[in-house]
C-alpha positions, 0 to 999 in steps of 0.5 A: 522510543524504538519505533518497532514493526512486528507482522503476525499471520492472523489464522482464521480470519480473511487476512490470513486467507489472501496469501496466495493472491499478489495482494498488498494492503493498509488499513487507513481507519479502524474502530470498534464498537460492541464487537461490530468494527468498521474500516477502509482498507486500501488495496492493491492486486493484480488485476485479474486477481482482484475478484477473487479477492474481494469474494474472499472477503464477503465471504468470511465469517466474519464479515457483514458487507464490503462496499467499494469506496473508490477504485482504479486500475494502474494500466502498465502495471496492470494491477487494480487498487481500491478503497474499500468499507468493510463492516465486520463482527468480531466476537474475539479481540483482532491483532489490533485491539488487543494492541489498543487495549493494551497501550500499545502505541500505532505509529501511521497506518492501523496496520498493513497486509502482504501476501497474507501477513499482517504487520504493525509499526508500534511506538515502544518504551523498551525491548521489555515492550515488544517481547510483550507485544509479541507475547500478545499476538502469538495467540493469533497465529505466527509473530514476526518482528521485522524491525527495529530502529532508535531513530524515530522519525517522521514519515513523509510518504504520499498518501492513496489519494496523493498516488491517485492524484499523480496517477490521473495526472498522467494521460494513457498515451505519457503512460505508454511514451514513459513505459516504452521508453524505460523498456528501449532504454532511453533512460539509460545513461548513456541513451539506447535510443534517440527520441526519433527512435522512440516516437517511430515505436510509438508511431508519432512525431518527434515533436509531439513524442517530445511533448507528452515527455516533458510533461508527464516527467515534470508531473512526475519531477514536482510529485517527488520533488515536494516529499524529498524536501519534508524528507529533508527536514525530518 
């Protein structure tokens, strides 16, 4: 089996209209029935562009409704993430529909979106199937083959819910300490600033800064070590 990642710019769709914006997204679930589409779409976008991105999706001719299921802001990165429930009507097959109809097997999510380009991870038997998939997707727009791998490995990336959980587990003050510490070189080898200097920069006691950092670091390390173990056992 081959694992291939194929991208396509879906012309005249709302996905391609998002090309000017700093947005990435993932289609978490999708279903079609009688030309009706229902899907869950997770997005991450610059906070200042969130509203215009949402309106671009809502105002497209295929869109019936957009509901924000959950939304939260990433303070240090000045970004906003959200999960959207989409109801749409498509009079023609979408890229994912045609791939499923022709028997292609998606691997992982139901497609990703970055800067207006959709991409799909597919499991295929050989390079002829890759060529067949490219031919099918050319009906929608410009197509590119981004990756071909012979290694079939189970991906062990955190889900959107798990990312949300770890972000919410680190309070604003702890996030500020981590961010300032990174900027000032507290995590460099050798360190550019001491813990006392970092605490003075924030305006808190050294012991308080130490407690905040230890709690934040413990949450982060526990989170990532779990996935290191999964990756190593794959």
